[in-house]
N, CA, C and O atoms as a GROMACS GRO file, in nm:
protein
  508
    1MET      N    1  15.600  13.232   8.382
    1MET     CA    2  15.460  13.270   8.321
    1MET      C    3  15.394  13.146   8.287
    1MET      O    4  15.455  13.054   8.231
    2VAL      N    5  15.262  13.140   8.322
    2VAL     CA    6  15.170  13.044   8.294
    2VAL      C    7  15.104  13.045   8.153
    2VAL      O    8  15.042  13.143   8.112
    3SER      N    9  15.121  12.935   8.084
    3SER     CA   10  15.076  12.930   7.939
    3SER      C   11  14.924  12.913   7.956
    3SER      O   12  14.874  12.882   8.064
    4MET      N   13  14.855  12.935   7.848
    4MET     CA   14  14.708  12.936   7.832
    4MET      C   15  14.661  12.789   7.852
    4MET      O   16  14.552  12.767   7.905
    5LYS      N   17  14.741  12.687   7.809
    5LYS     CA   18  14.717  12.547   7.817
    5LYS      C   19  14.717  12.522   7.967
    5LYS      O   20  14.622  12.459   8.015
    6GLN      N   21  14.811  12.564   8.040
    6GLN     CA   22  14.838  12.534   8.188
    6GLN      C   23  14.719  12.602   8.265
    6GLN      O   24  14.659  12.546   8.356
    7HIS      N   25  14.692  12.717   8.223
    7HIS     CA   26  14.577  12.787   8.284
    7HIS      C   27  14.454  12.707   8.268
    7HIS      O   28  14.379  12.695   8.364
    8HIS      N   29  14.424  12.647   8.148
    8HIS     CA   30  14.288  12.566   8.131
    8HIS      C   31  14.302  12.434   8.222
    8HIS      O   32  14.210  12.388   8.288
    9LEU      N   33  14.421  12.384   8.216
    9LEU     CA   34  14.437  12.248   8.307
    9LEU      C   35  14.415  12.281   8.457
    9LEU      O   36  14.354  12.201   8.529
   10LEU      N   37  14.463  12.396   8.502
   10LEU     CA   38  14.438  12.438   8.638
   10LEU      C   39  14.299  12.464   8.661
   10LEU      O   40  14.249  12.421   8.765
   11LEU      N   41  14.225  12.532   8.573
   11LEU     CA   42  14.098  12.542   8.595
   11LEU      C   43  14.008  12.430   8.577
   11LEU      O   44  13.904  12.421   8.643
   12LEU      N   45  14.042  12.345   8.493
   12LEU     CA   46  13.973  12.212   8.486
   12LEU      C   47  13.999  12.116   8.600
   12LEU      O   48  13.913  12.035   8.633
   13SER      N   49  14.109  12.124   8.656
   13SER     CA   50  14.139  12.048   8.776
   13SER      C   51  14.060  12.101   8.899
   13SER      O   52  14.007  12.022   8.978
   14LEU      N   53  14.050  12.253   8.915
   14LEU     CA   54  13.976  12.299   9.020
   14LEU      C   55  13.828  12.260   9.008
   14LEU      O   56  13.765  12.214   9.103
   15LEU      N   57  13.776  12.280   8.889
   15LEU     CA   58  13.629  12.250   8.860
   15LEU      C   59  13.605  12.086   8.889
   15LEU      O   60  13.503  12.041   8.940
   16SER      N   61  13.704  12.019   8.853
   16SER     CA   62  13.678  11.866   8.880
   16SER      C   63  13.682  11.838   9.030
   16SER      O   64  13.603  11.755   9.075
   17LEU      N   65  13.765  11.898   9.108
   17LEU     CA   66  13.765  11.886   9.246
   17LEU      C   67  13.639  11.941   9.320
   17LEU      O   68  13.596  11.885   9.422
   18LEU      N   69  13.580  12.055   9.265
   18LEU     CA   70  13.461  12.107   9.312
   18LEU      C   71  13.342  12.014   9.289
   18LEU      O   72  13.255  11.999   9.374
   19PHE      N   73  13.343  11.956   9.178
   19PHE     CA   74  13.232  11.862   9.131
   19PHE      C   75  13.255  11.731   9.227
   19PHE      O   76  13.157  11.687   9.287
   20LEU      N   77  13.364  11.677   9.241
   20LEU     CA   78  13.385  11.565   9.313
   20LEU      C   79  13.348  11.585   9.457
   20LEU      O   80  13.296  11.492   9.519
   21SER      N   81  13.373  11.704   9.517
   21SER     CA   82  13.343  11.752   9.644
   21SER      C   83  13.192  11.741   9.661
   21SER      O   84  13.141  11.679   9.754
   22ALA      N   85  13.124  11.802   9.568
   22ALA     CA   86  12.983  11.815   9.582
   22ALA      C   87  12.922  11.668   9.562
   22ALA      O   88  12.826  11.633   9.631
   23ALA      N   89  12.972  11.592   9.478
   23ALA     CA   90  12.915  11.453   9.456
   23ALA      C   91  12.927  11.377   9.589
   23ALA      O   92  12.830  11.318   9.637
   24LEU      N   93  13.052  11.381   9.649
   24LEU     CA   94  13.078  11.302   9.771
   24LEU      C   95  12.975  11.347   9.882
   24LEU      O   96  12.916  11.268   9.956
   25SER      N   97  12.960  11.491   9.883
   25SER     CA   98  12.865  11.544   9.991
   25SER      C   99  12.726  11.494   9.972
   25SER      O  100  12.656  11.462  10.068
   26ALA      N  101  12.682  11.487   9.844
   26ALA     CA  102  12.542  11.433   9.809
   26ALA      C  103  12.536  11.289   9.855
   26ALA      O  104  12.441  11.250   9.922
   27PHE      N  105  12.637  11.208   9.819
   27PHE     CA  106  12.638  11.062   9.847
   27PHE      C  107  12.638  11.044   9.998
   27PHE      O  108  12.571  10.951  10.043
   28ALA      N  109  12.709  11.129  10.085
   28ALA     CA  110  12.714  11.102  10.233
   28ALA      C  111  12.566  11.141  10.273
   28ALA      O  112  12.508  11.070  10.355
   29ALA      N  113  12.506  11.246  10.220
   29ALA     CA  114  12.374  11.289  10.286
   29ALA      C  115  12.278  11.169  10.252
   29ALA      O  116  12.208  11.123  10.342
   30SER      N  117  12.274  11.119  10.124
   30SER     CA  118  12.166  11.013  10.091
   30SER      C  119  12.206  10.893  10.167
   30SER      O  120  12.110  10.827  10.208
   31ARG      N  121  12.325  10.847  10.195
   31ARG     CA  122  12.369  10.734  10.271
   31ARG      C  123  12.310  10.752  10.422
   31ARG      O  124  12.255  10.660  10.482
   32GLN      N  125  12.329  10.878  10.474
   32GLN     CA  126  12.280  10.894  10.622
   32GLN      C  127  12.129  10.881  10.615
   32GLN      O  128  12.070  10.832  10.711
   33ALA      N  129  12.063  10.922  10.511
   33ALA     CA  130  11.910  10.907  10.509
   33ALA      C  131  11.878  10.762  10.501
   33ALA      O  132  11.770  10.729  10.551
   34LEU      N  133  11.952  10.670  10.448
   34LEU     CA  134  11.918  10.534  10.425
   34LEU      C  135  11.958  10.465  10.559
   34LEU      O  136  11.879  10.384  10.607
   35ILE      N  137  12.076  10.491  10.622
   35ILE     CA  138  12.119  10.449  10.744
   35ILE      C  139  12.018  10.479  10.863
   35ILE      O  140  11.986  10.395  10.947
   36GLY      N  141  11.976  10.601  10.859
   36GLY     CA  142  11.878  10.641  10.971
   36GLY      C  143  11.952  10.730  11.065
   36GLY      O  144  12.066  10.772  11.046
   37GLY      N  145  11.870  10.757  11.177
   37GLY     CA  146  11.928  10.830  11.282
   37GLY      C  147  11.859  10.959  11.304
   37GLY      O  148  11.860  11.015  11.414
   38ARG      N  149  11.799  11.007  11.199
   38ARG     CA  150  11.714  11.133  11.196
   38ARG      C  151  11.575  11.102  11.208
   38ARG      O  152  11.526  11.007  11.147
   39TRP      N  153  11.504  11.181  11.289
   39TRP     CA  154  11.352  11.173  11.312
   39TRP      C  155  11.274  11.247  11.205
   39TRP      O  156  11.293  11.364  11.170
   40ASP      N  157  11.184  11.160  11.158
   40ASP     CA  158  11.115  11.222  11.048
   40ASP      C  159  10.966  11.234  11.091
   40ASP      O  160  10.913  11.140  11.150
   41HIS      N  161  10.899  11.342  11.064
   41HIS     CA  162  10.758  11.364  11.102
   41HIS      C  163  10.660  11.272  11.032
   41HIS      O  164  10.677  11.248  10.913
   42ILE      N  165  10.555  11.217  11.102
   42ILE     CA  166  10.454  11.138  11.055
   42ILE      C  167  10.356  11.227  11.004
   42ILE      O  168  10.295  11.294  11.088
   43LYS      N  169  10.326  11.244  10.879
   43LYS     CA  170  10.222  11.327  10.822
   43LYS      C  171  10.095  11.272  10.880
   43LYS      O  172  10.079  11.150  10.881
   44ASP      N  173   9.999  11.357  10.930
   44ASP     CA  174   9.856  11.317  10.961
   44ASP      C  175   9.867  11.192  11.059
   44ASP      O  176   9.794  11.095  11.041
   45ALA      N  177   9.963  11.195  11.166
   45ALA     CA  178   9.973  11.078  11.251
   45ALA      C  179   9.840  11.030  11.309
   45ALA      O  180   9.824  10.910  11.331
   46HIS      N  181   9.746  11.119  11.335
   46HIS     CA  182   9.619  11.100  11.385
   46HIS      C  183   9.526  11.023  11.288
   46HIS      O  184   9.417  10.983  11.328
   47LYS      N  185   9.567  11.002  11.164
   47LYS     CA  186   9.498  10.931  11.069
   47LYS      C  187   9.570  10.790  11.037
   47LYS      O  188   9.509  10.693  10.993
   48SER      N  189   9.692  10.792  11.062
   48SER     CA  190   9.788  10.673  11.011
   48SER      C  191   9.754  10.557  11.094
   48SER      O  192   9.766  10.558  11.216
   49LEU      N  193   9.714  10.458  11.029
   49LEU     CA  194   9.670  10.328  11.089
   49LEU      C  195   9.802  10.272  11.169
   49LEU      O  196   9.795  10.235  11.286
   50ARG      N  197   9.908  10.271  11.101
   50ARG     CA  198  10.038  10.219  11.165
   50ARG      C  199  10.061  10.291  11.293
   50ARG      O  200  10.079  10.229  11.398
   51ALA      N  201  10.061  10.422  11.288
   51ALA     CA  202  10.084  10.497  11.415
   51ALA      C  203   9.982  10.477  11.523
   51ALA      O  204  10.018  10.476  11.640
   52GLN      N  205   9.846  10.460  11.487
   52GLN     CA  206   9.753  10.442  11.588
   52GLN      C  207   9.758  10.320  11.652
   52GLN      O  208   9.726  10.312  11.770
   53GLU      N  209   9.804  10.202  11.575
   53GLU     CA  210   9.819  10.069  11.631
   53GLU      C  211   9.942  10.058  11.720
   53GLU      O  212   9.950   9.981  11.815
   54THR      N  213  10.048  10.154  11.674
   54THR     CA  214  10.172  10.152  11.768
   54THR      C  215  10.132  10.227  11.893
   54THR      O  216  10.186  10.199  12.000
   55GLY      N  217  10.037  10.326  11.884
   55GLY     CA  218  10.004  10.403  12.007
   55GLY      C  219   9.923  10.321  12.100
   55GLY      O  220   9.934  10.337  12.222
   56GLU      N  221   9.838  10.230  12.044
   56GLU     CA  222   9.751  10.138  12.128
   56GLU      C  223   9.845  10.046  12.186
   56GLU      O  224   9.837  10.024  12.307
   57PHE      N  225   9.940   9.984  12.112
   57PHE     CA  226  10.028   9.898  12.171
   57PHE      C  227  10.103   9.966  12.291
   57PHE      O  228  10.114   9.903  12.396
   58ALA      N  229  10.152  10.085  12.279
   58ALA     CA  230  10.233  10.144  12.385
   58ALA      C  231  10.137  10.158  12.511
   58ALA      O  232  10.183  10.135  12.623
   59VAL      N  233  10.010  10.194  12.495
   59VAL     CA  234   9.918  10.214  12.621
   59VAL      C  235   9.903  10.075  12.672
   59VAL      O  236   9.919  10.056  12.792
   60ARG      N  237   9.871   9.969  12.586
   60ARG     CA  238   9.859   9.818  12.650
   60ARG      C  239   9.989   9.791  12.724
   60ARG      O  240   9.980   9.749  12.839
   61GLU      N  241  10.106   9.810  12.671
   61GLU     CA  242  10.219   9.772  12.736
   61GLU      C  243  10.256   9.840  12.865
   61GLU      O  244  10.307   9.783  12.961
   62TYR      N  245  10.224   9.964  12.859
   62TYR     CA  246  10.241  10.053  12.981
   62TYR      C  247  10.143  10.010  13.091
   62TYR      O  248  10.179  10.005  13.209
   63ASN      N  249  10.021   9.979  13.050
   63ASN     CA  250   9.919   9.928  13.151
   63ASN      C  251   9.980   9.797  13.213
   63ASN      O  252   9.975   9.783  13.335
   64LYS      N  253  10.033   9.709  13.139
   64LYS     CA  254  10.073   9.576  13.187
   64LYS      C  255  10.195   9.596  13.284
   64LYS      O  256  10.204   9.530  13.388
   65GLN      N  257  10.295   9.698  13.242
   65GLN     CA  258  10.396   9.712  13.332
   65GLN      C  259  10.380   9.795  13.446
   65GLN      O  260  10.460   9.792  13.539
   66SER      N  261  10.277   9.870  13.442
   66SER     CA  262  10.274   9.976  13.574
   66SER      C  263  10.140   9.934  13.651
   66SER      O  264  10.112   9.988  13.759
   67GLU      N  265  10.061   9.838  13.593
   67GLU     CA  266   9.940   9.809  13.662
   67GLU      C  267   9.841   9.922  13.672
   67GLU      O  268   9.760   9.932  13.765
   68ARG      N  269   9.852  10.007  13.571
   68ARG     CA  270   9.752  10.125  13.553
   68ARG      C  271   9.644  10.071  13.455
   68ARG      O  272   9.651   9.962  13.399
   69ASN      N  273   9.540  10.164  13.443
   69ASN     CA  274   9.440  10.141  13.342
   69ASN      C  275   9.408  10.255  13.258
   69ASN      O  276   9.295  10.305  13.254
   70LEU      N  277   9.515  10.298  13.186
   70LEU     CA  278   9.494  10.413  13.098
   70LEU      C  279   9.404  10.367  12.974
   70LEU      O  280   9.398  10.249  12.940
   71THR      N  281   9.342  10.460  12.917
   71THR     CA  282   9.266  10.426  12.786
   71THR      C  283   9.325  10.510  12.672
   71THR      O  284   9.338  10.632  12.683
   72PHE      N  285   9.362  10.439  12.560
   72PHE     CA  286   9.410  10.506  12.444
   72PHE      C  287   9.304  10.582  12.385
   72PHE      O  288   9.194  10.530  12.367
   73VAL      N  289   9.329  10.711  12.350
   73VAL     CA  290   9.239  10.788  12.266
   73VAL      C  291   9.281  10.804  12.128
   73VAL      O  292   9.210  10.757  12.039
   74GLN      N  293   9.390  10.865  12.101
   74GLN     CA  294   9.448  10.871  11.978
   74GLN      C  295   9.595  10.924  11.984
   74GLN      O  296   9.641  10.978  12.084
   75VAL      N  297   9.668  10.904  11.866
   75VAL     CA  298   9.799  10.975  11.853
   75VAL      C  299   9.769  11.107  11.806
   75VAL      O  300   9.688  11.131  11.716
   76VAL      N  301   9.840  11.194  11.871
   76VAL     CA  302   9.828  11.340  11.833
   76VAL      C  303   9.921  11.373  11.738
   76VAL      O  304   9.887  11.439  11.640
   77THR      N  305  10.054  11.330  11.756
   77THR     CA  306  10.161  11.358  11.655
   77THR      C  307  10.262  11.257  11.669
   77THR      O  308  10.265  11.187  11.771
   78GLY      N  309  10.347  11.244  11.571
   78GLY     CA  310  10.448  11.142  11.592
   78GLY      C  311  10.559  11.161  11.486
   78GLY      O  312  10.543  11.226  11.383
   79GLU      N  313  10.678  11.093  11.524
   79GLU     CA  314  10.792  11.087  11.446
   79GLU      C  315  10.841  10.943  11.424
   79GLU      O  316  10.808  10.859  11.508
   80THR      N  317  10.912  10.908  11.325
   80THR     CA  318  10.973  10.781  11.304
   80THR      C  319  11.120  10.810  11.291
   80THR      O  320  11.160  10.920  11.252
   81GLN      N  321  11.207  10.704  11.326
   81GLN     CA  322  11.340  10.708  11.313
   81GLN      C  323  11.394  10.564  11.254
   81GLN      O  324  11.369  10.463  11.320
   82ILE      N  325  11.454  10.555  11.152
   82ILE     CA  326  11.498  10.423  11.098
   82ILE      C  327  11.633  10.386  11.166
   82ILE      O  328  11.735  10.454  11.152
   83VAL      N  329  11.627  10.282  11.234
   83VAL     CA  330  11.753  10.229  11.300
   83VAL      C  331  11.748  10.072  11.253
   83VAL      O  332  11.707  10.043  11.141
   84ASP      N  333  11.788   9.984  11.339
   84ASP     CA  334  11.770   9.844  11.294
   84ASP      C  335  11.623   9.809  11.321
   84ASP      O  336  11.596   9.737  11.418
   85GLY      N  337  11.529   9.855  11.243
   85GLY     CA  338  11.397   9.852  11.263
   85GLY      C  339  11.345   9.999  11.262
   85GLY      O  340  11.409  10.084  11.201
   86THR      N  341  11.238  10.028  11.322
   86THR     CA  342  11.189  10.169  11.322
   86THR      C  343  11.151  10.203  11.478
   86THR      O  344  11.084  10.128  11.549
   87ASN      N  345  11.203  10.327  11.518
   87ASN     CA  346  11.159  10.381  11.628
   87ASN      C  347  11.030  10.478  11.612
   87ASN      O  348  11.031  10.567  11.526
   88PHE      N  349  10.929  10.460  11.691
   88PHE     CA  350  10.826  10.560  11.685
   88PHE      C  351  10.830  10.648  11.802
   88PHE      O  352  10.834  10.593  11.912
   89ARG      N  353  10.830  10.775  11.795
   89ARG     CA  354  10.818  10.863  11.912
   89ARG      C  355  10.681  10.935  11.883
   89ARG      O  356  10.662  11.008  11.786
   90LEU      N  357  10.591  10.903  11.979
   90LEU     CA  358  10.457  10.945  11.954
   90LEU      C  359  10.397  11.022  12.087
   90LEU      O  360  10.421  10.988  12.203
   91ILE      N  361  10.323  11.123  12.050
   91ILE     CA  362  10.251  11.196  12.153
   91ILE      C  363  10.103  11.146  12.154
   91ILE      O  364  10.028  11.161  12.058
   92LEU      N  365  10.069  11.087  12.271
   92LEU     CA  366   9.950  11.017  12.271
   92LEU      C  367   9.851  11.086  12.372
   92LEU      O  368   9.891  11.127  12.482
   93ALA      N  369   9.711  11.098  12.327
   93ALA     CA  370   9.613  11.143  12.416
   93ALA      C  371   9.554  11.022  12.473
   93ALA      O  372   9.507  10.933  12.402
   94VAL      N  373   9.555  11.017  12.607
   94VAL     CA  374   9.490  10.905  12.676
   94VAL      C  375   9.388  10.953  12.784
   94VAL      O  376   9.370  11.074  12.798
   95GLU      N  377   9.323  10.867  12.856
   95GLU     CA  378   9.224  10.900  12.963
   95GLU      C  379   9.271  10.804  13.073
   95GLU      O  380   9.298  10.685  13.053
   96ASP      N  381   9.279  10.875  13.208
   96ASP     CA  382   9.316  10.779  13.314
   96ASP      C  383   9.190  10.714  13.366
   96ASP      O  384   9.086  10.718  13.300
   97GLU      N  385   9.198  10.652  13.487
   97GLU     CA  386   9.097  10.591  13.539
   97GLU      C  387   8.992  10.682  13.595
   97GLU      O  388   8.881  10.634  13.618
   98LYS      N  389   9.015  10.808  13.619
   98LYS     CA  390   8.924  10.903  13.658
   98LYS      C  391   8.874  10.981  13.540
   98LYS      O  392   8.811  11.084  13.567
   99HIS      N  393   8.891  10.950  13.418
   99HIS     CA  394   8.852  10.996  13.301
   99HIS      C  395   8.912  11.134  13.272
   99HIS      O  396   8.851  11.210  13.197
  100ARG      N  397   9.021  11.169  13.326
  100ARG     CA  398   9.096  11.284  13.289
  100ARG      C  399   9.173  11.259  13.167
  100ARG      O  400   9.235  11.154  13.147
  101LYS      N  401   9.168  11.365  13.079
  101LYS     CA  402   9.258  11.360  12.957
  101LYS      C  403   9.397  11.385  12.992
  101LYS      O  404   9.424  11.479  13.067
  102LEU      N  405   9.488  11.308  12.942
  102LEU     CA  406   9.644  11.340  12.964
  102LEU      C  407   9.701  11.310  12.840
  102LEU      O  408   9.649  11.243  12.752
  103ASP      N  409   9.828  11.371  12.837
  103ASP     CA  410   9.917  11.338  12.717
  103ASP      C  411  10.037  11.280  12.756
  103ASP      O  412  10.095  11.327  12.853
  104TYR      N  413  10.086  11.179  12.689
  104TYR     CA  414  10.208  11.098  12.711
  104TYR      C  415  10.294  11.099  12.589
  104TYR      O  416  10.247  11.116  12.477
  105GLU      N  417  10.415  11.081  12.610
  105GLU     CA  418  10.514  11.057  12.504
  105GLU      C  419  10.554  10.901  12.515
  105GLU      O  420  10.598  10.854  12.620
  106ALA      N  421  10.538  10.835  12.414
  106ALA     CA  422  10.569  10.698  12.407
  106ALA      C  423  10.684  10.676  12.296
  106ALA      O  424  10.682  10.742  12.192
  107VAL      N  425  10.769  10.595  12.316
  107VAL     CA  426  10.879  10.553  12.217
  107VAL      C  427  10.869  10.401  12.211
  107VAL      O  428  10.884  10.334  12.313
  108VAL      N  429  10.844  10.346  12.093
  108VAL     CA  430  10.834  10.212  12.074
  108VAL      C  431  10.922  10.173  11.958
  108VAL      O  432  10.924  10.239  11.854
  109TRP      N  433  10.999  10.060  11.976
  109TRP     CA  434  11.086  10.025  11.869
  109TRP      C  435  11.016   9.899  11.806
  109TRP      O  436  10.960   9.814  11.875
  110GLU      N  437  11.022   9.896  11.672
  110GLU     CA  438  10.948   9.795  11.592
  110GLU      C  439  11.043   9.719  11.506
  110GLU      O  440  11.123   9.784  11.439
  111ASP      N  441  11.043   9.590  11.500
  111ASP     CA  442  11.112   9.525  11.401
  111ASP      C  443  11.001   9.457  11.319
  111ASP      O  444  10.949   9.354  11.364
  112ILE      N  445  10.965   9.507  11.205
  112ILE     CA  446  10.858   9.451  11.118
  112ILE      C  447  10.875   9.322  11.063
  112ILE      O  448  10.779   9.250  11.035
  113HIS      N  449  11.009   9.287  11.044
  113HIS     CA  450  11.036   9.159  10.979
  113HIS      C  451  11.006   9.046  11.074
  113HIS      O  452  10.954   8.941  11.037
  114ARG      N  453  11.042   9.073  11.200
  114ARG     CA  454  11.018   8.982  11.309
  114ARG      C  455  10.888   8.986  11.391
  114ARG      O  456  10.862   8.911  11.485
  115ARG      N  457  10.810   9.086  11.339
  115ARG     CA  458  10.677   9.126  11.396
  115ARG      C  459  10.698   9.134  11.554
  115ARG      O  460  10.637   9.059  11.630
  116TYR      N  461  10.782   9.220  11.594
  116TYR     CA  462  10.819   9.243  11.720
  116TYR      C  463  10.815   9.387  11.767
  116TYR      O  464  10.870   9.472  11.696
  117ARG      N  465  10.762   9.418  11.866
  117ARG     CA  466  10.757   9.560  11.932
  117ARG      C  467  10.802   9.564  12.058
  117ARG      O  468  10.789   9.464  12.131
  118ASN      N  469  10.862   9.684  12.105
  118ASN     CA  470  10.919   9.690  12.240
  118ASN      C  471  10.896   9.833  12.290
  118ASN      O  472  10.949   9.928  12.232
  119LEU      N  473  10.817   9.849  12.398
  119LEU     CA  474  10.800   9.992  12.450
  119LEU      C  475  10.929  10.028  12.526
  119LEU      O  476  10.969   9.971  12.627
  120THR      N  477  10.987  10.128  12.466
  120THR     CA  478  11.120  10.174  12.508
  120THR      C  479  11.091  10.286  12.621
  120THR      O  480  11.167  10.286  12.718
  121SER      N  481  10.999  10.370  12.617
  121SER     CA  482  10.971  10.466  12.704
  121SER      C  483  10.828  10.519  12.714
  121SER      O  484  10.758  10.519  12.613
  122PHE      N  485  10.786  10.558  12.817
  122PHE     CA  486  10.645  10.593  12.827
  122PHE      C  487  10.634  10.708  12.937
  122PHE      O  488  10.633  10.667  13.053
  123ARG      N  489  10.625  10.843  12.917
  123ARG     CA  490  10.630  10.941  13.020
  123ARG      C  491  10.504  11.042  12.997
  123ARG      O  492  10.457  11.069  12.887
  124GLY      N  493  10.464  11.085  13.105
  124GLY     CA  494  10.363  11.187  13.103
  124GLY      C  495  10.424  11.328  13.067
  124GLY      O  496  10.538  11.364  13.095
  125LEU      N  497  10.332  11.399  13.003
  125LEU     CA  498  10.389  11.528  12.943
  125LEU      C  499  10.296  11.657  13.017
  125LEU      O  500  10.174  11.647  13.035
  126LEU      N  501  10.363  11.756  13.050
  126LEU     CA  502  10.281  11.866  13.104
  126LEU      C  503  10.265  11.966  12.985
  126LEU      O  504  10.349  12.052  12.960
  127LEU      N  505  10.160  11.950  12.921
  127LEU     CA  506  10.131  12.044  12.799
  127LEU      C  507  10.044  12.157  12.845
  127LEU      O  508  10.009  12.244  12.765
   0.00000   0.00000   0.00000
């Protein structure tokens, strides 16, 4: 037969384990947010100076690499991902040499401390 004192100790132990489990889960979630890996939406990317500058960079770099002559219009939407620096995944509105409006997805990695950017990918979208 379980005494009242043993019953309370068992209940207290279970509650402690439940609290510890919840605390560890919250810690793991906050640590993941700090480490990165998840893509976060850029609110009003079409107004964000940093997103627009990154989009302009992406088009300039693509033009250099491909010998094209696309013209940057604006960032339509975008996301960031914190890694060892910041990845930008942007949907860009551009114009080609024949003044056709096209959409591209550009991924740019940026190391703000070293003032370095790298165009990771640039591909046309069929929207």
